[in-house]
C-alpha positions in Angstrom: 101.5 55.7 157.9 104.5 56.2 155.6 104.5 58.7 152.7 105.8 57.5 149.4 107.5 59.7 146.8 107.8 58.9 143.1 110.5 60.1 140.7 110.8 59.5 137.0 114.1 58.4 135.4 115.4 57.1 132.1 117.8 54.2 132.3 119.9 53.1 129.3 121.7 50.0 128.2 123.4 48.5 125.2 121.9 45.1 126.1 118.1 45.3 126.7 115.2 47.2 128.1 115.2 45.1 131.2 118.9 45.9 131.8 118.1 49.6 131.2 115.4 49.5 134.0 117.9 47.7 136.3 120.5 50.4 135.5 118.0 53.2 136.4 117.3 51.5 139.8 121.0 50.9 140.5 121.8 54.5 139.8 118.9 55.8 141.9 119.9 53.6 144.8 123.2 55.4 145.0 121.4 58.4 146.5 117.9 57.3 147.3 117.1 55.1 150.3 114.0 53.0 150.8 113.2 52.2 147.2 110.0 50.0 147.3 109.2 49.5 143.6 109.3 50.7 140.0 106.8 51.1 137.2 108.1 50.9 133.7 106.1 53.5 131.9 107.8 53.4 128.5 110.5 51.9 126.4 112.4 53.5 123.5 115.6 52.8 121.6 118.3 54.5 119.5 118.6 53.0 116.0 121.7 53.5 113.9 121.9 52.0 110.4 118.9 49.8 111.0 120.3 48.3 114.3 119.3 49.1 117.9 122.3 50.5 119.5 120.9 51.6 122.9 117.8 50.6 124.8 116.0 53.2 127.1 113.5 52.5 129.8 111.4 55.3 131.3 110.7 54.2 134.9 108.9 55.7 137.9 110.7 54.8 141.1 108.8 54.8 144.4 110.5 55.2 147.8 109.4 55.9 151.4 110.0 59.4 152.6 111.5 59.3 156.1 110.9 62.3 158.4 113.1 63.5 161.2 112.7 60.9 163.9 114.4 62.9 166.8 
């Protein structure tokens, strides 16, 4: 039975919260193998002069922990 680990990240985007979540997964995928899913646990934004300038998505990313198979 595989063991799954969960890490929490914050992705950001100038476009949308969905894009911010996608950016978090893309960045994690550079160093984490076996990502199986995400849970968006929060959304925030930076506002300047009454306009949203940056979207942020707090996500939990799950991935399978692979042991030594030798």
